[in-house]
C-alpha positions as CSV (number, residue, x, y, z in Angstrom):
1,X,127.2,80.6,124.8
2,X,124.1,81.5,126.7
3,X,121.1,79.2,126.8
4,X,119.1,81.7,124.7
5,X,121.9,81.9,122.1
6,X,122.0,78.1,121.9
7,X,118.3,78.0,121.4
8,X,118.5,80.6,118.7
9,X,121.3,78.6,117.0
10,X,119.1,75.5,117.1
11,X,116.2,77.3,115.5
12,X,118.4,78.6,112.7
13,X,119.8,75.1,112.1
14,X,116.3,73.5,112.2
15,X,115.0,76.0,109.6
16,X,118.0,75.4,107.4
17,X,117.6,71.6,107.5
18,X,113.8,71.7,107.2
19,X,112.8,75.0,105.7
20,X,109.1,75.9,105.9
21,X,107.3,77.1,102.8
22,X,110.2,76.0,100.6
23,X,108.5,75.5,97.2
24,X,107.6,77.5,94.1
25,X,104.2,79.0,94.2
26,X,101.7,78.1,91.5
27,X,99.1,80.4,90.2
28,X,98.8,84.1,90.6
29,X,101.3,85.5,93.0
30,X,103.9,88.3,93.3
31,X,107.4,87.2,92.9
32,X,110.9,88.7,93.5
33,X,114.3,87.2,93.1
34,X,117.4,88.3,95.0
35,X,121.1,87.5,94.9
36,X,124.1,88.1,97.2
37,X,127.0,88.4,94.8
38,X,129.5,88.3,97.6
39,X,128.7,84.8,98.7
40,X,126.4,83.5,96.0
41,X,123.2,83.2,98.0
42,X,120.1,83.2,95.8
43,X,116.4,83.4,96.7
44,X,113.1,83.8,95.0
45,X,110.1,84.8,97.1
46,X,106.4,84.4,96.2
47,X,103.6,86.2,97.9
48,X,99.9,85.5,97.3
49,X,97.8,88.5,98.4
50,X,94.2,88.5,99.5
51,X,93.4,92.1,99.3
52,X,95.8,93.9,101.6
53,X,96.8,90.7,103.5
54,X,99.5,88.1,102.7
55,X,97.6,84.9,102.3
56,X,100.6,82.7,101.5
57,X,104.4,83.1,101.3
58,X,107.0,80.7,99.9
59,X,110.5,80.7,98.7
60,X,113.1,78.7,96.8
61,X,116.8,79.3,97.0
62,X,120.3,78.1,97.7
63,X,122.8,79.5,100.0
64,X,124.2,79.4,103.5
65,X,122.3,78.3,106.6
66,X,121.6,81.8,107.7
67,X,120.1,82.8,104.4
68,X,117.9,79.7,104.1
69,X,116.7,79.9,107.8
70,X,116.0,83.7,107.3
71,X,113.8,82.9,104.3
72,X,112.0,80.1,106.1
73,X,111.3,82.1,109.2
74,X,110.4,85.2,107.1
75,X,107.7,83.3,105.2
76,X,106.1,82.0,108.4
77,X,106.3,85.5,110.0
78,X,104.6,87.4,107.2
79,X,101.8,85.0,106.4
80,X,98.5,86.5,107.5
81,X,100.0,90.0,107.9
82,X,98.8,93.1,106.1
83,X,101.2,94.9,103.8
84,X,101.8,97.5,106.5
85,X,102.5,94.9,109.1
86,X,104.9,93.1,106.8
87,X,106.8,96.3,106.1
88,X,107.0,97.0,109.8
89,X,108.4,93.5,110.4
90,X,111.0,94.1,107.6
91,X,112.0,97.4,109.3
92,X,112.4,95.7,112.8
93,X,114.3,92.8,111.3
94,X,116.7,95.1,109.4
95,X,117.2,97.2,112.6
96,X,118.1,94.0,114.6
97,X,120.5,92.5,112.1
98,X,122.3,95.8,111.4
99,X,122.8,96.4,115.2
100,X,120.4,99.4,115.5
101,X,118.5,97.5,118.2
102,X,120.6,96.1,121.1
103,X,120.6,92.3,121.3
104,X,118.9,92.3,124.7
105,X,116.0,94.4,123.3
106,X,115.8,92.3,120.1
107,X,114.9,89.3,122.2
108,X,111.6,91.0,123.0
109,X,110.6,91.2,119.3
110,X,109.6,87.5,118.9
111,X,111.3,84.5,117.5
112,X,111.4,85.2,113.8
113,X,113.4,88.4,114.5
114,X,115.1,87.6,117.7
115,X,116.9,84.5,116.5
116,X,119.0,86.7,114.2
117,X,120.0,89.2,116.9
118,X,123.5,87.8,116.9
119,X,124.1,88.5,113.2
120,X,124.9,92.1,113.9
121,X,128.2,90.9,115.4
122,X,129.2,89.5,112.0
123,X,128.7,92.2,109.3
124,X,129.4,89.8,106.5
125,X,126.4,87.7,107.6
126,X,124.0,90.7,107.6
127,X,123.5,90.4,103.9
128,X,122.9,86.7,104.1
129,X,120.1,87.2,106.7
130,X,118.5,90.2,105.1
131,X,118.4,89.0,101.4
132,X,115.1,87.1,101.7
133,X,113.5,89.9,103.6
134,X,114.6,92.4,100.8
135,X,113.1,90.0,98.2
136,X,109.9,89.8,100.2
137,X,109.6,93.5,100.4
138,X,110.3,93.8,96.6
139,X,107.5,91.2,95.9
140,X,105.2,93.1,98.2
141,X,105.8,96.3,96.3
142,X,105.6,94.5,92.9
143,X,109.2,95.6,92.0
144,X,110.5,93.8,88.9
145,X,114.2,94.5,89.2
146,X,116.2,91.7,91.0
147,X,117.2,92.5,94.5
148,X,120.9,92.5,95.2
149,X,122.7,93.1,98.5
150,X,125.1,95.5,96.7
151,X,122.4,98.2,96.9
């Protein structure tokens, strides 16, 4: 394992053990829930918008380390971003975890995305990593149907 891969693994483990923004959001906020029926991961994401900008993001959920770490890193990555910037982050993240972006190139995209560059080697884990991101995008778009990794 390379030093970079070991660092990325440490970041994932840290965000799983001590997830950031891991709480339900009180007050007016957009919310979306998601579930991975294959492994049982579940996540609910809240976004508080200030105009076109995400002022605050949080989540609650249960599942594997990859899913929890992805939710934690995602909430920190989208806070302060505009809707357009958050959608672009979603697209880049999805391209990385599905292998559309080579791992070496993914490492130039910044920590919240790059740490998941190895997930593409494990197709079963792609859904774990992408579930919170899909829930974030659904909340951003005010979609009411629960997100599932079957779609």
